[in-house]
VEXDO-723387 format. One record per atom (N, C-alpha, C): residue in three letters; chain; atom name; z, x, y. Coordinates in pm, whole numbers, always signed. Example, Ala and Ser with C-alpha at 12.3 -4.5 7.8 and 13.67 -1.06 7.14 Angstrom:
% residues 2
- ALA,A,N,+780,+1319,-569
- ALA,A,CA,+780,+1230,-450
- ALA,A,C,+780,+1320,-330
- SER,A,N,+708,+1285,-225
- SER,A,CA,+714,+1367,-106
- SER,A,C,+787,+1290,+3
% end
This chain:
% residues 68
- MET,A,N,+78,-1964,+1848
- MET,A,CA,+219,-1977,+1907
- MET,A,C,+187,-2011,+2072
- GLN,A,N,+238,-2024,+2168
- GLN,A,CA,+257,-2004,+2300
- GLN,A,C,+298,-1924,+2359
- ALA,A,N,+276,-1869,+2488
- ALA,A,CA,+390,-1735,+2559
- ALA,A,C,+469,-1781,+2636
- LEU,A,N,+580,-1691,+2600
- LEU,A,CA,+660,-1763,+2738
- LEU,A,C,+654,-1673,+2901
- VAL,A,N,+686,-1742,+2985
- VAL,A,CA,+677,-1664,+3123
- VAL,A,C,+831,-1571,+3095
- PRO,A,N,+791,-1452,+3165
- PRO,A,CA,+880,-1364,+3203
- PRO,A,C,+1023,-1371,+3197
- GLU,A,N,+1023,-1527,+3269
- GLU,A,CA,+1175,-1543,+3256
- GLU,A,C,+1269,-1568,+3140
- GLN,A,N,+1191,-1682,+3079
- GLN,A,CA,+1209,-1713,+2962
- GLN,A,C,+1194,-1591,+2889
- ASP,A,N,+1132,-1481,+2861
- ASP,A,CA,+1123,-1377,+2738
- ASP,A,C,+1258,-1328,+2786
- TYR,A,N,+1303,-1293,+2918
- TYR,A,CA,+1427,-1204,+2964
- TYR,A,C,+1563,-1318,+2912
- GLY,A,N,+1553,-1457,+2926
- GLY,A,CA,+1647,-1521,+2901
- GLY,A,C,+1673,-1522,+2724
- ALA,A,N,+1572,-1513,+2616
- ALA,A,CA,+1589,-1538,+2503
- ALA,A,C,+1669,-1405,+2465
- ARG,A,N,+1585,-1269,+2540
- ARG,A,CA,+1645,-1170,+2482
- ARG,A,C,+1825,-1145,+2534
- TRP,A,N,+1831,-1168,+2656
- TRP,A,CA,+1956,-1193,+2707
- TRP,A,C,+2072,-1216,+2612
- LEU,A,N,+2016,-1379,+2560
- LEU,A,CA,+2093,-1455,+2501
- LEU,A,C,+2118,-1418,+2360
- ALA,A,N,+2014,-1332,+2278
- ALA,A,CA,+2050,-1230,+2172
- ALA,A,C,+2135,-1144,+2171
- THR,A,N,+2171,-1063,+2286
- THR,A,CA,+2287,-999,+2299
- THR,A,C,+2385,-1044,+2303
- GLN,A,N,+2433,-1186,+2336
- GLN,A,CA,+2550,-1205,+2347
- GLN,A,C,+2622,-1278,+2211
- ARG,A,N,+2731,-1245,+2232
- ARG,A,CA,+2813,-1320,+2131
- ARG,A,C,+2877,-1445,+2170
- VAL,A,N,+2884,-1522,+2232
- VAL,A,CA,+2901,-1655,+2295
- VAL,A,C,+2849,-1678,+2436
- ALA,A,N,+2794,-1767,+2415
- ALA,A,CA,+2665,-1776,+2549
- ALA,A,C,+2644,-1905,+2590
- MET,A,N,+2585,-1971,+2702
- MET,A,CA,+2555,-2139,+2690
- MET,A,C,+2418,-2097,+2788
- LEU,A,N,+2282,-2124,+2735
- LEU,A,CA,+2189,-2126,+2811
- LEU,A,C,+2157,-2275,+2876
- ALA,A,N,+2139,-2285,+3001
- ALA,A,CA,+2140,-2365,+3128
- ALA,A,C,+2019,-2341,+3232
- ASP,A,N,+1940,-2435,+3193
- ASP,A,CA,+1821,-2433,+3297
- ASP,A,C,+1773,-2554,+3329
- ARG,A,N,+1664,-2589,+3417
- ARG,A,CA,+1599,-2666,+3460
- ARG,A,C,+1546,-2761,+3354
- VAL,A,N,+1526,-2854,+3383
- VAL,A,CA,+1486,-2946,+3270
- VAL,A,C,+1292,-2899,+3264
- GLY,A,N,+1271,-2870,+3080
- GLY,A,CA,+1110,-2858,+3071
- GLY,A,C,+1113,-2715,+3133
- PHE,A,N,+1157,-2657,+3127
- PHE,A,CA,+1177,-2477,+3135
- PHE,A,C,+1173,-2391,+2985
- GLY,A,N,+1192,-2485,+2887
- GLY,A,CA,+1193,-2420,+2775
- GLY,A,C,+1298,-2362,+2728
- LYS,A,N,+1417,-2421,+2774
- LYS,A,CA,+1558,-2358,+2695
- LYS,A,C,+1527,-2364,+2510
- THR,A,N,+1452,-2463,+2444
- THR,A,CA,+1452,-2498,+2314
- THR,A,C,+1376,-2371,+2265
- ALA,A,N,+1285,-2316,+2328
- ALA,A,CA,+1191,-2204,+2300
- ALA,A,C,+1289,-2052,+2323
- GLN,A,N,+1355,-2036,+2441
- GLN,A,CA,+1434,-1937,+2424
- GLN,A,C,+1494,-1926,+2308
- ILE,A,N,+1587,-2013,+2263
- ILE,A,CA,+1678,-2033,+2142
- ILE,A,C,+1628,-2004,+2050
- VAL,A,N,+1525,-2054,+1985
- VAL,A,CA,+1449,-2021,+1896
- VAL,A,C,+1418,-1857,+1860
- LEU,A,N,+1342,-1836,+1991
- LEU,A,CA,+1310,-1670,+1965
- LEU,A,C,+1443,-1568,+2004
- ALA,A,N,+1524,-1628,+2032
- ALA,A,CA,+1673,-1552,+2063
- ALA,A,C,+1726,-1538,+1914
- CYS,A,N,+1726,-1676,+1834
- CYS,A,CA,+1784,-1634,+1699
- CYS,A,C,+1688,-1547,+1601
- GLU,A,N,+1536,-1562,+1667
- GLU,A,CA,+1456,-1487,+1568
- GLU,A,C,+1474,-1340,+1576
- PHE,A,N,+1519,-1300,+1724
- PHE,A,CA,+1552,-1135,+1767
- PHE,A,C,+1672,-1114,+1657
- ILE,A,N,+1762,-1214,+1619
- ILE,A,CA,+1928,-1145,+1600
- ILE,A,C,+1918,-1184,+1432
- GLY,A,N,+1755,-1244,+1392
- GLY,A,CA,+1772,-1259,+1227
- GLY,A,C,+1854,-1353,+1208
- ALA,A,N,+1864,-1460,+1250
- ALA,A,CA,+1978,-1566,+1218
- ALA,A,C,+1910,-1641,+1093
- ARG,A,N,+1980,-1721,+1020
- ARG,A,CA,+1910,-1765,+899
- ARG,A,C,+1930,-1922,+901
- SER,A,N,+2041,-1949,+949
- SER,A,CA,+2041,-2100,+976
- SER,A,C,+2145,-2071,+1115
- ILE,A,N,+2115,-2188,+1200
- ILE,A,CA,+2226,-2221,+1299
- ILE,A,C,+2244,-2374,+1351
- THR,A,N,+2329,-2396,+1417
- THR,A,CA,+2340,-2565,+1448
- THR,A,C,+2313,-2584,+1561
- VAL,A,N,+2268,-2698,+1609
- VAL,A,CA,+2190,-2756,+1719
- VAL,A,C,+2276,-2892,+1774
- LEU,A,N,+2362,-2883,+1863
- LEU,A,CA,+2382,-3022,+1957
- LEU,A,C,+2314,-3082,+2059
- CYS,A,N,+2270,-3172,+2000
- CYS,A,CA,+2207,-3255,+2092
- CYS,A,C,+2224,-3416,+2062
- PRO,A,N,+2187,-3496,+2160
- PRO,A,CA,+2213,-3623,+2146
- PRO,A,C,+2100,-3678,+2057
- PRO,A,N,+2127,-3778,+1948
- PRO,A,CA,+2038,-3810,+1876
- PRO,A,C,+1888,-3853,+1937
- VAL,A,N,+1884,-3900,+2050
- VAL,A,CA,+1752,-3946,+2070
- VAL,A,C,+1662,-3808,+2095
- LEU,A,N,+1722,-3699,+2096
- LEU,A,CA,+1645,-3558,+2108
- LEU,A,C,+1617,-3498,+1961
- CYS,A,N,+1667,-3534,+1889
- CYS,A,CA,+1686,-3464,+1741
- CYS,A,C,+1549,-3398,+1694
- GLU,A,N,+1437,-3555,+1702
- GLU,A,CA,+1301,-3486,+1653
- GLU,A,C,+1231,-3450,+1763
- ASN,A,N,+1248,-3396,+1873
- ASN,A,CA,+1211,-3342,+1973
- ASN,A,C,+1242,-3179,+1944
- ALA,A,N,+1367,-3175,+1926
- ALA,A,CA,+1424,-3036,+1915
- ALA,A,C,+1332,-2982,+1742
- ARG,A,N,+1411,-3066,+1655
- ARG,A,CA,+1302,-3023,+1511
- ARG,A,C,+1163,-2949,+1556
- ALA,A,N,+1076,-3050,+1624
- ALA,A,CA,+936,-3014,+1650
- ALA,A,C,+934,-2892,+1737
- GLN,A,N,+998,-2854,+1849
- GLN,A,CA,+1002,-2774,+1910
- GLN,A,C,+1066,-2621,+1812
- PHE,A,N,+1187,-2633,+1714
- PHE,A,CA,+1154,-2530,+1621
- PHE,A,C,+1072,-2484,+1560
- GLN,A,N,+995,-2592,+1499
- GLN,A,CA,+843,-2576,+1449
- GLN,A,C,+750,-2472,+1518
- GLN,A,N,+740,-2533,+1634
- GLN,A,CA,+633,-2478,+1751
- GLN,A,C,+683,-2353,+1775
- TRP,A,N,+796,-2299,+1774
- TRP,A,CA,+826,-2151,+1834
- TRP,A,C,+838,-2096,+1748
- ARG,A,N,+896,-2087,+1621
- ARG,A,CA,+915,-2041,+1516
- ARG,A,C,+826,-1915,+1510
- VAL,A,N,+841,-1790,+1476
- VAL,A,CA,+734,-1694,+1473
- VAL,A,C,+691,-1683,+1326
% end
């Protein structure tokens, strides 16, 4: 598994503490990795991902890459 930069780790941990939140950052910064790790932190058993159809395969691959 790849390592997050400190800003990404902070974002994932912050996201895990929120009841409702939106994570927005620049393109290519690793939002998917932050979301996957936030889900791991809270022990989520399932999640819903909303994205354009063209990004579904990429999202699936990113989840496989970043799962702990």
